[in-house]
C-alpha positions in Angstrom: -24.9 -30.8 26.7 -25.8 -27.5 28.4 -24.7 -24.0 27.6 -21.6 -22.5 29.2 -23.9 -20.6 31.7 -25.1 -24.0 33.0 -28.6 -23.5 31.5 -29.8 -26.6 29.7 -30.8 -25.8 26.1 -34.4 -27.1 26.3 -36.6 -25.7 29.0 -40.2 -26.8 29.5 -43.1 -25.5 31.6 -45.3 -27.5 34.0 -47.6 -28.3 31.1 -44.8 -29.9 29.2 -44.6 -27.1 26.6 -41.7 -24.7 25.8 -41.5 -22.3 28.8 -42.8 -18.8 28.1 -41.5 -15.4 29.2 -42.2 -14.5 32.8 -41.1 -10.8 33.0 -38.5 -8.4 31.6 -39.5 -5.4 33.7 -38.1 -6.1 36.2 -35.8 -8.6 34.5 -36.3 -11.9 36.3 -35.0 -15.4 36.4 -31.9 -17.1 37.8 -30.1 -16.3 34.5 -31.8 -12.8 34.3 -33.2 -13.6 30.9 -36.9 -13.0 31.7 -37.6 -16.7 32.0 -37.8 -19.1 35.0 -35.1 -21.2 33.4 -33.1 -23.4 35.7 -29.9 -25.4 35.6 -27.3 -27.1 37.8 -26.1 -23.8 39.2 -29.6 -22.7 40.4 -29.5 -24.2 43.9 -32.6 -22.2 44.8 -34.7 -23.5 41.9 -36.1 -20.2 40.8 -38.8 -21.8 38.7 -42.2 -20.4 39.7 -43.4 -17.4 37.7 -45.5 -15.6 40.2 -47.3 -12.2 40.4 -46.3 -11.1 43.8 -48.7 -9.6 46.3 -48.1 -7.3 49.3 -49.1 -10.2 51.5 -46.5 -12.5 49.9 -43.8 -9.8 50.0 -44.4 -9.2 53.7 -44.4 -13.0 54.3 -41.1 -13.4 52.4 -39.4 -10.5 54.4 -40.6 -12.1 57.7 -39.2 -15.5 56.5 -35.8 -13.9 55.9 -35.9 -13.3 52.1 -36.3 -9.5 51.5 -37.6 -9.1 48.0 -38.7 -5.5 48.6 -35.4 -3.7 49.3 -33.5 -2.7 46.2 -29.9 -3.9 45.9 -28.4 -2.0 43.0 -25.0 -3.6 43.5 -26.7 -6.9 42.6 -28.9 -5.4 39.9 -32.0 -6.1 42.0 -34.6 -3.4 41.8 -36.8 -4.5 44.7 -40.3 -5.8 44.0 -43.7 -4.2 44.3 -47.1 -5.9 44.5 -48.1 -6.8 40.9 -44.6 -7.5 39.7 -43.9 -10.8 38.1 -40.9 -12.7 39.5 -39.3 -16.1 39.3 -39.7 -17.4 42.8 -37.9 -20.3 44.4 -40.2 -23.3 44.3 -39.7 -24.1 48.0 -40.4 -20.5 49.0 -43.7 -20.6 47.0 -44.6 -23.9 48.7 -43.7 -22.4 52.1 -46.0 -19.4 51.3 -48.8 -21.7 50.2 -48.5 -23.7 53.4 -48.8 -20.4 55.4 -51.7 -19.1 53.3 -49.7 -16.4 51.5 -49.0 -18.0 48.1 -49.2 -15.5 45.2 -51.0 -16.3 41.9 -48.8 -17.7 39.1 -48.4 -18.3 35.4 -48.2 -22.0 34.5 -47.0 -21.4 31.0 -43.9 -19.6 32.4 -43.4 -21.9 35.4 -40.6 -24.5 34.9 -41.5 -28.2 34.9 -38.9 -28.8 37.6 -41.3 -27.1 40.0 -43.4 -30.3 39.9 -40.6 -32.0 42.0 -41.8 -29.8 44.9 -45.4 -28.8 44.2 -48.2 -30.8 42.5 -49.7 -29.5 39.3 -53.2 -29.6 40.9 -52.0 -27.2 43.6 -50.4 -24.9 41.0 -53.5 -24.9 38.9 -55.5 -23.5 41.8 -53.3 -20.4 41.6 -53.0 -20.1 37.8 -53.7 -16.8 36.2 -53.2 -18.1 32.6 -55.6 -21.0 32.5 -59.3 -21.3 33.2 
């Protein structure tokens, strides 16, 4: 049984452990709780905790997803290189295929990401494991 927000109570990362905080400044996540939690209402699967780069942000804008321009009416501050953000798993995969994937944090990346990207590929970009 999920919470009223649609967020399932237990959230695991790609390592099978409780998911860790991605970022609170800027406040990220589909539920804007700082975590890359997901649930039935998250059609975009915002599950990859990434540290965005200028190259990725430029790629994303060109692909039709402007993550740079602030949208105060939506509470979105706009991202800068170095910010952590919960990216859509398919967008991260698309960026990887185009050679623009940002590095990521496995401990803060939701296990549901593995439905789209293999753990081996994710590990190549991990900032939090050696």
